[in-house]
C-alpha positions as CSV (number, residue, x, y, z in Angstrom):
1,M,16.0,3.6,12.3
2,E,18.0,6.8,13.1
3,Q,20.8,4.8,14.6
4,Y,20.9,2.6,11.5
5,F,20.8,5.6,9.1
6,A,23.7,7.1,11.1
7,Q,25.9,4.1,10.1
8,Y,25.3,4.5,6.4
9,D,25.0,7.9,4.7
10,D,24.1,6.7,1.3
11,F,20.3,6.3,1.7
12,T,18.0,8.6,-0.1
13,D,15.0,10.1,1.7
14,L,12.7,7.7,-0.3
15,Q,14.8,4.7,0.7
16,K,14.5,5.8,4.4
17,Q,10.8,6.0,4.1
18,A,10.6,2.6,2.4
19,M,12.8,1.0,5.1
20,A,10.6,2.5,7.8
21,Y,7.6,1.1,6.0
22,G,9.2,-2.4,6.2
23,V,9.0,-2.4,10.0
24,I,5.5,-1.0,10.4
25,E,2.8,-3.5,11.2
26,G,-0.5,-4.0,12.8
27,E,-2.6,-1.0,13.6
28,A,0.3,1.3,12.6
29,L,0.3,-0.3,9.1
30,S,-3.5,0.4,8.7
31,W,-2.9,4.0,9.9
32,Y,0.0,4.3,7.4
33,H,-2.1,3.2,4.5
34,Q,-5.0,5.5,5.4
35,R,-2.7,8.5,5.8
36,Q,-1.0,7.8,2.5
37,K,-4.4,7.9,0.7
38,M,-5.2,11.3,2.2
39,L,-1.8,13.0,2.2
40,L,1.6,11.6,1.2
41,F,4.5,11.9,3.7
42,R,6.8,14.7,2.6
43,S,10.0,13.1,4.0
44,W,11.4,10.6,6.4
45,E,11.4,13.2,9.1
46,D,7.7,13.9,8.4
47,L,6.9,10.1,8.7
48,R,9.0,9.8,11.8
49,D,7.3,12.7,13.5
50,C,3.8,11.5,12.5
51,L,4.5,8.0,13.9
52,L,5.9,9.5,17.1
53,L,2.9,11.7,17.6
54,R,0.4,8.9,16.8
55,F,2.1,5.9,18.6
56,G,4.7,7.3,20.9
57,D,4.6,6.8,24.7
58,R,3.6,9.9,26.7
59,D,6.9,9.8,28.7
60,D,9.1,9.5,25.6
61,P,11.5,12.6,25.7
62,Q,11.4,12.8,21.9
63,L,7.6,12.9,21.9
64,I,7.6,15.5,24.6
65,K,10.1,17.6,22.7
66,L,8.0,17.3,19.5
67,L,4.8,18.2,21.3
68,A,6.4,21.1,23.0
69,K,7.6,22.4,19.7
70,Q,4.1,22.0,18.2
71,W,2.5,23.7,21.2
72,R,5.2,26.5,21.1
73,D,4.6,27.1,17.4
74,E,0.8,27.3,17.9
75,A,1.2,29.7,20.9
76,N,4.1,31.7,19.2
77,L,6.4,31.1,22.3
78,P,10.2,31.5,22.3
79,R,12.2,28.5,21.1
80,M,13.4,26.2,23.9
81,T,17.0,25.0,23.7
82,T,17.9,21.4,24.2
83,T,19.3,22.3,27.6
84,D,16.1,24.1,28.6
85,L,14.1,21.0,27.7
86,R,16.5,18.7,29.5
87,D,16.3,20.7,32.7
88,T,12.5,21.0,32.5
89,D,10.6,18.7,34.8
90,L,9.0,16.3,32.4
91,R,5.9,16.0,34.6
92,K,5.4,19.7,34.3
93,V,5.7,19.5,30.5
94,N,3.1,16.7,30.5
95,S,0.8,18.8,32.7
96,V,1.0,21.7,30.3
97,L,0.5,19.5,27.3
98,A,-2.5,17.8,28.9
99,N,-4.3,21.2,28.9
100,V,-3.6,22.0,25.2
101,E,-6.6,21.7,22.8
102,P,-6.8,18.2,21.4
103,V,-7.5,19.5,17.9
104,M,-4.3,21.5,18.0
105,L,-2.3,18.3,18.8
106,N,-4.1,16.4,16.0
107,N,-5.1,13.7,18.4
108,A,-1.5,12.9,18.8
109,L,-1.8,11.1,22.1
110,E,-4.4,8.6,21.0
111,Q,-2.9,5.3,21.9
112,P,-3.4,2.0,20.1
113,S,-5.0,-1.0,21.8
114,K,-2.7,-2.6,24.4
115,E,-4.1,-6.1,23.8
116,T,-1.3,-8.6,24.1
117,P,-0.9,-10.5,20.7
118,P,-0.7,-14.3,20.8
119,V,2.8,-15.7,21.0
120,R,3.9,-17.3,17.7
121,E,6.8,-19.7,17.4
122,L,9.8,-18.3,15.5
123,M,12.5,-20.4,13.9
124,D,16.0,-19.6,12.5
125,V,16.7,-20.0,8.8
126,N,20.2,-18.8,7.8
127,G,20.2,-16.1,10.5
128,F,16.6,-14.9,10.0
129,Q,13.8,-15.4,12.5
130,V,10.6,-16.4,10.7
131,L,7.4,-18.1,11.6
132,S,7.4,-21.9,11.5
133,S,4.8,-21.7,8.7
134,Q,7.3,-19.7,6.6
135,V,10.3,-22.0,7.0
136,D,9.7,-24.2,3.9
137,F,8.9,-21.1,1.8
138,L,12.2,-19.4,2.9
139,N,14.2,-22.6,2.3
140,V,13.0,-22.7,-1.3
141,I,14.1,-19.1,-1.7
142,F,17.6,-19.7,-0.4
143,E,17.8,-22.9,-2.6
144,K,16.8,-20.9,-5.7
145,H,18.8,-17.8,-4.8
146,P,21.7,-18.8,-2.4
147,D,23.3,-15.3,-2.7
148,I,20.2,-13.4,-1.8
149,A,21.5,-12.2,1.6
150,I,25.2,-12.2,0.9
151,E,25.3,-8.3,1.1
152,F,22.5,-7.9,3.7
153,R,23.4,-5.1,6.0
154,P,21.2,-5.0,9.2
155,K,22.5,-6.8,12.2
156,N,19.7,-5.9,14.6
157,P,17.5,-9.0,14.9
158,H,14.3,-7.1,14.9
159,L,15.3,-5.2,11.8
160,R,16.5,-8.5,10.1
161,K,13.1,-10.1,10.9
162,A,11.2,-7.1,9.5
163,C,13.3,-7.1,6.3
164,M,12.7,-10.8,5.8
165,T,9.0,-10.5,6.6
166,L,8.6,-7.7,4.0
167,L,10.5,-9.8,1.4
168,L,8.3,-12.8,1.9
169,S,5.2,-10.6,1.8
170,L,6.4,-9.1,-1.4
171,I,6.9,-12.5,-3.0
172,E,3.5,-13.7,-1.9
173,T,2.0,-10.5,-3.4
174,L,3.7,-11.1,-6.8
175,C,2.4,-14.7,-6.8
176,Q,-1.2,-13.5,-6.9
177,P,-3.0,-13.2,-10.3
178,P,-3.0,-9.6,-11.7
179,Q,-6.7,-9.3,-11.4
180,N,-6.4,-9.7,-7.6
181,L,-3.9,-6.8,-7.4
182,S,-4.9,-3.2,-7.4
183,N,-2.7,-0.3,-8.5
184,E,-2.2,0.6,-4.9
185,D,-0.9,-2.9,-4.3
186,L,1.7,-2.5,-7.0
187,V,2.8,0.9,-5.6
188,E,3.2,-0.7,-2.2
189,A,5.2,-3.5,-3.9
190,D,7.5,-0.9,-5.4
191,N,8.0,0.6,-2.0
192,A,8.7,-2.7,-0.5
193,L,11.2,-3.6,-3.3
194,T,13.0,-0.3,-2.7
195,Y,13.3,-1.2,1.0
196,V,14.6,-4.8,0.5
197,K,17.1,-3.6,-2.1
198,A,18.3,-0.8,0.2
199,S,18.8,-3.3,3.1
200,G,21.2,-5.3,0.9
201,F,19.1,-8.2,-0.5
202,K,20.1,-9.2,-4.0
203,V,16.7,-9.3,-5.6
204,D,17.3,-8.5,-9.3
205,W,15.1,-11.5,-10.2
206,L,12.3,-10.1,-8.0
207,E,12.5,-6.7,-9.6
208,K,12.2,-8.3,-13.0
209,R,9.2,-10.3,-11.8
210,L,7.6,-7.1,-10.4
211,E,8.0,-5.4,-13.8
212,E,6.4,-8.4,-15.5
213,V,3.5,-8.3,-13.1
214,K,3.0,-4.5,-13.7
215,E,3.1,-5.1,-17.5
216,K,0.5,-7.8,-17.1
217,K,-1.6,-5.5,-15.0
218,V,-1.4,-2.9,-17.7
219,E,-2.4,-5.5,-20.3
220,E,-5.2,-6.6,-18.2
221,Q,-6.6,-3.1,-17.7
222,N,-6.2,-2.2,-21.4
223,G,-7.8,-5.5,-22.3
224,E,-10.8,-4.8,-20.0
225,I,-11.2,-1.4,-21.7
226,R,-11.1,-3.0,-25.1
227,I,-13.5,-5.7,-24.0
228,Q,-15.9,-3.1,-22.8
229,E,-15.6,-1.2,-26.1
230,L,-16.2,-4.4,-28.1
231,E,-19.2,-5.4,-26.0
232,E,-20.7,-1.9,-26.4
233,G,-20.1,-2.1,-30.2
234,L,-21.6,-5.6,-30.2
235,N,-24.7,-4.5,-28.3
236,E,-25.2,-1.7,-30.8
237,L,-24.9,-4.2,-33.7
238,K,-27.3,-6.5,-32.0
239,Q,-29.8,-3.7,-31.6
240,K,-29.4,-2.8,-35.2
241,C,-30.0,-6.4,-36.1
242,L,-33.2,-6.4,-34.1
243,D,-34.3,-3.2,-35.8
244,M,-33.5,-4.6,-39.2
245,E,-35.4,-7.9,-38.4
246,A,-38.4,-5.8,-37.4
247,M,-38.2,-3.9,-40.6
248,L,-37.8,-7.1,-42.6
249,E,-40.9,-8.5,-41.1
250,K,-42.9,-5.4,-42.0
251,E,-41.7,-5.6,-45.6
252,K,-42.6,-9.3,-45.7
253,A,-46.1,-8.4,-44.5
254,K,-46.4,-5.8,-47.2
255,V,-45.3,-8.2,-49.9
256,L,-47.8,-10.8,-48.7
257,A,-50.5,-8.2,-48.7
258,A,-49.6,-7.2,-52.3
259,R,-49.6,-10.8,-53.5
260,A,-53.1,-11.5,-52.2
261,S,-55.7,-12.0,-55.0
262,L,-58.9,-9.9,-55.1
263,K,-62.2,-11.4,-54.3
264,L,-65.1,-11.3,-56.9
265,E,-67.0,-8.8,-54.8
266,D,-64.0,-6.5,-54.8
267,V,-63.7,-6.8,-58.6
268,L,-67.4,-6.0,-59.3
269,L,-67.5,-3.0,-57.1
């Protein structure tokens, strides 16, 4: 991501975060969503460092540098220069970091499962690697919008695949009925749209569709509130009707009692 950003200097920090979101998957994606619910990332650098701490390899020099800085800040040690770090035996650094309190490192070295995922067949569609199950879907998109990737920037095959996967996921999301989408889903859709636009996809039609879905979601939520208010009002009216029917029966009973003729015994008393 850093190498890609270095080629183009016109990305905002939000766009950088959105682009990074597009290549996060699996356990890292679940972690990302949980973290966003608790505390939003302040910047691309914050997201990058958190990902490195959570999922980086122990021998990664960038992770070691980051952990050394965190350890140094906690211990109030003098700042190490790049040369100092480069000349330091990485095994010694790892040995020092291994003795640091786990809480201080925020469980940074917890590693995800190393289980090997099943191999899935990929096929090429207009220069994009997608799953065989997505080929027909993507062909329809290129048929409807042949210029969608005419300004697409990334050349790296992994980044191209991630961009297209996110685009397809976004389209599938917007095809769902509004009642199946949460507000969080729409926020994530906004982030995904920002990313696919920043990568060069021409998706004005998709942006319009997203706005329509958001409007329908608002209408649905407002309608649910109005339905609840009407149901509550209707229940109150029903209760009033029941109360009035009970009063009516009592009045009818009084009228019937008043209309009853007196018996001879009652008159002679």
